[in-house]
N, C-alpha and C positions, 0 to 999 in steps of 0.2 A: 929460655924460661917458658915460652909458649908450649914447647914440646912436652915438658914435664907436666904442665897443667892438663894437656890433652891425655897423656898417659894415665894420670891419676883418675880422670873422669872415665876413661875406658875401663880401668880396673873396677871402679865403683859401679859402673853400669853392668859389668859382668857379674859382680858379686850380687847385685840386686836381682839379676836374672836367676842366678843359682838359688838364692834364698826364696824366690817367689814360689817354689814348688810346694811350700806349706799351705798355700791357698787360703790364708787367713785363719786357719785352725790354730788352736792353742797347742803349744808343745806340752808334753806330759813329763812331769818331774816326780821321782820317787824320793821321799824324805824318810830317813831312818834314824831313830834315836830312842833309847830306852827311857828317857825322861819325858813325860807328857807335856810339861811346860815348854820344853825346847821344840817339840813337834808342833805345838800350837803356834809358837813364835814363827817357825818356818812357814807354816800354813798361812798365817796372817800376812807375812812379808811377801809371799809369792803368788797368792791365789788370784789376785786381780789380773795377772798377766799370763799365768800358766794353769794347766790342770794339775792338781796336786794329789798324789797318792801317799798315804802315810803307813809306816810300819814301825812297831815298837821293838823289833828284834831282827837279827839277821835271818832267823828261821822264817818269820812272818814275811820278810822281804823276798825270800826265795820262792815262797808260794805265789806272791804277787808277780814275780818275774816269770814263773811258769805260765801264769794266766795272761799276763799283759806285756811280756817282754818286748814284743815287736812294736808296741805303742810307745814305749818309754824312750825319751831322748836323753835324759840326764838323771843321775842319782847323786844326792848329797847325803852322806852318811857320817854319823858320829863314829869315832874310833873306839873309845872305851865303852863296850857293852858286854853284859854277861853272856857266856856260852859261845858267842861268835863276835870277834872284833870286826870293825869296819874293813880292815885290810883283808881279813880272811874271807869276808863276804865278797869283796871285789875279785879276789883270786878265783872264787868259785864260779863267777859269771863271766870272767874276762874272755875265755875261749869262745863261748857261744854267743856273746853279745859284745863284740869288740867295738861296735859303732856307738854304744851308749857312753856318754861323757861321764866321768867319775870324779867327784869332788869329796875330799875327806875333811871333816871337822876334827881337830885334835888339840889337846892341851900340851902335847910334846913340842919342845923347841930344839931337840937334838937333831942337828943337821944330818948326821949319818943315818939315823932312823928314818927321817923323812925322805931322803934320797932313795933308800932301799925300798920304801913303800911306793914311791913314784915309779920306780923301775919295775918292781914285781907286779904291781896292780895296774900299771898303765894309767896312772892318775893324770887327769888334766890339771888339777890344782889342789893344794891343801890350804886350809884356812885355820889359823891359830885362834884359839879361844882366849879371852872373849873377843867377839867381833861385832862390828857395827852392821846393822841391817843393810845400810847403803853399800857397804863393802861387799857383802854377800850378793846383793842384787847385781852389782857390776860384774862380779866374777861369773855368776850364773848366766848373765846375758852374753858374756864372751864365750862361755861353754856352749850355749845354745847356737850361737853363730857358727862355732866350729862344727857342731853336729850337722847343722843345715848344709853347710858347704861340703862336708865330707859325704853326706848321703846324696846330695845332688850330683857330686862328681861320680859316685858309683852309678847312679841312674844314667848319666851321660855315657859313661864307659860301657855300660850294658847295652844301651841303645846303639852305640857305635859297633860293638861286637856283633849284635844281632844283624845290623845292616851289612857288616862284613861277610857274615856267613850266608845271608840271603843272597848277596851279590855273587858269591862263589857258586851257589846252587843255580842261580839264574844264568850265569856264564855257561855252566855245564849243560843246562837245558838248551841254551841257544846253539851251542856247538852240535849237539845231537840233532837238533831240528833242521840243520842244513841239509841233511841227507836222510831220506826215508828209511834207508837200510841201517842207519846207526841210531834210530830213535830209542832212547832209554839206555844206550850203551854205557855212558859214564856212570849212571846210577847203578847198573848191574855190576860193572867192574868194581865200583866202590864197595858194594855189598859183599861180593865174593872176597875182596881183599880184607874187609873187616872180619868176616867169618874166619878166614885163615889166621889173621893177626890175633884175634881173640882166643883162638885155640892155643896160641903161644903164650897166653897170659901176659901180654904186653900192657904197660901202664896206660892209663886213660889219656895222658898228654900225647903219647905216641900214637894211640888210636885216632885221636882227633887229627893229627897231622897226616896219618895214612888216609883218613877219610877225605881231607882236603886234596891230597895228592890224587886219589882216585877220581874225584870230581873234575880235577883240572888236568889230568894226565895228557889229554889231547889238545890243550889250549894253544899249543904251537901251530896247530892246523889252521888257525885263524889267518895266518900269513901265507898259507898254501893256495895257489890259484885254484878256483873252483873247477876249471876245465880239467885239472888233474885230480883234484880231490873227489869230484863226482863222476869221473869217467866210468861209464858202464862196463867197458871191456878191460882186458889185461893192460897193465901199464908197461910202457917201454922202459928200458934200463935208465934212460935219462930222466923220465918222469918219476921212476922209483927213487932215484937219487934225490930228487926234490922232496918227495914224501919223507925221506930219511932225515931231512933237516929239522922236522918238527919237534923232536925232543930238545934239541939245543935252542931252538926258537922259544919253546915254552919256558926254559930256564931263564933266558934273557928277558922274557916278558914280565916275570914275577919276582926276579931276584932283588929288585929295588925296593920291594915291600918288606919291611923288617920281619913281620910275622911269617912271611913265606920264604925266608932265606934258606932254611933247611929243606923245605918242600921243593924249592926250585932245583936243588941238586937231584932229588929223587925223580923229579919230572925228566930231567936230562937222561937218566940212566935206565928208564923203564923198558927200553928195547935192547939193552945189553943181554948177552947170553952167558950162561955159566961157564961155557967152554972158551969164551973170549972172542967168539965170531959174530958178536952183535954190533950195534952202532949206538952212538956216534964215535965212541973212543976205543972200542974193542977191549975194555977191561974185563976181567974174569973173576970167577969164584967170589970170595968174600970181599974183594975190592968193590964189588957192587953193593951199595947200601941194601940192608935187608928189606927195607920198605919198597925199593925198586924191584927186588927179586919177587916180592909178594905181588906187586902190581903186574909184573910180567906174566905170571901164571894166570891171574884173574883176567887180564886183557886178552890173552890167547884163548882161554876157555870161551870167553864171550864171543870172540871173533869166529871160533869154530862152530859154535851153536847158534849163530845168527845167519839168516839168509842174506846173501849178497846178490847183486845184479848178475854176476858171472858164475854163481854156484849156489846150490842148496845147502841149508844148515846140516851139520852133523848132529846125530842124536847125542844125548847126554853121555851115554855109555861109550860111544865112539870117541868123544872128546876126552873122556877120562882115560881111555886106553892110550890115546895119543900123548897125553901128559905123562903117563907111565913110561911110554917108549922114549920120551925126550928127557926124562930125569937124568941128570948128570951131564947132559950135553947142552940143551937149551935152558933147562931149569935147574935151580938148586935142588939136589936130590932129596934132601930132608924135607924141604917145603913142598915139593911135588908129592912125596909120599903122604905127608900130612893132609894135603888137599884131597888126595884120593881117599884117605880115611874118613874125611868129613863130606864125601861126595853126596850122600843123601841130603845133608843140610844144604849143600850147594844147589842140588836139584830143586829143593823146595823154594829157595830164593829165586831161581830161574823161573819157576811157575808163577810166582806172585811177588815181584820185586817191590812194587809200591806198598803192598800190605806188610812186607817184612822191614821196610826202611826204618820205621819208628823203633823197632826192636833192636836194630844194630847201630843206628846213627848216634854218634856222640853229639853232633851239632844240633840235632833235633831235641835231644835231652837238654842241652844247654838253653836253647831258645824257649823250651817249655818251662824250664825253671825260672828264666827271666820273667816270663809273662805271669808266673805265679807270684813272684816276690816283688815285682815292681809295682 
């Protein structure tokens, strides 16, 4: 019995925390009815607890939604109105304002009609006329509670997503900072990959995952001893074998995170070659995920155009020529040719990666949209 008591209190405390985001402000309710007396009754019943907006028709309500839609928490609308019925109004706003709680006042008692209205308009509740003001208040209070909880959960999920993406970028920065010669490497690889991926007209969700893959493609190097990773001279065959373990280590590091399951496979295969002579598994051609094939070209281009302790950087054109020479052996020939076609864009990114990042980054766009809407 004690356990149940504690569980109920934990749930209650969490609910209170979620609902606290309103910070004492009144929730805004839009009331719609073509009969003035009904509107005044709704206003008198609700005005002490909520901010009330009134509309005498669906058309008038749409104008209010255009101006104040983001402020409105709940709408209570009569069904039978001239020109636009309540259900028609709700259908008009459902897609753009799914968070608004919708309550319908109706004289219909036909169950089939009411069920259809609930499903089509995403109604929270319907109230049969005539109704008691106390009944209306109780239903509206429940609707406001649902609104507050759902909006708060959205805020929490947005905060968690923003933290997730910022953590990924921080990890990439920390990886690059370990070696002065790889400073900015992960960001540049990511940008080259996104430029190539966007030229393929890939969907946003895939671009987001490619961006994460680019930022984390070397995460497996965390487990590589620094005496090997930062060795200024040429690696021995044994040391190179250790370096070659980093793609598989990267996969194992992130595959336990649900959101990174797909990405973990792409990390593993970004050093595979199109001709099957890469590592760790020696797979070839289209057995290699397209995202890994994209990252492979971007990674190699950046390696060639970056100065290392043991060699000077190649010029942009020299690196492009080398990618052309390796098309069909090291690289997917179609992707290599496309990379060559957009080489001027690649060179612009190379010259100013930080300035270009906001233009290409899916994650930056997401975080900026969160900061605008939260």
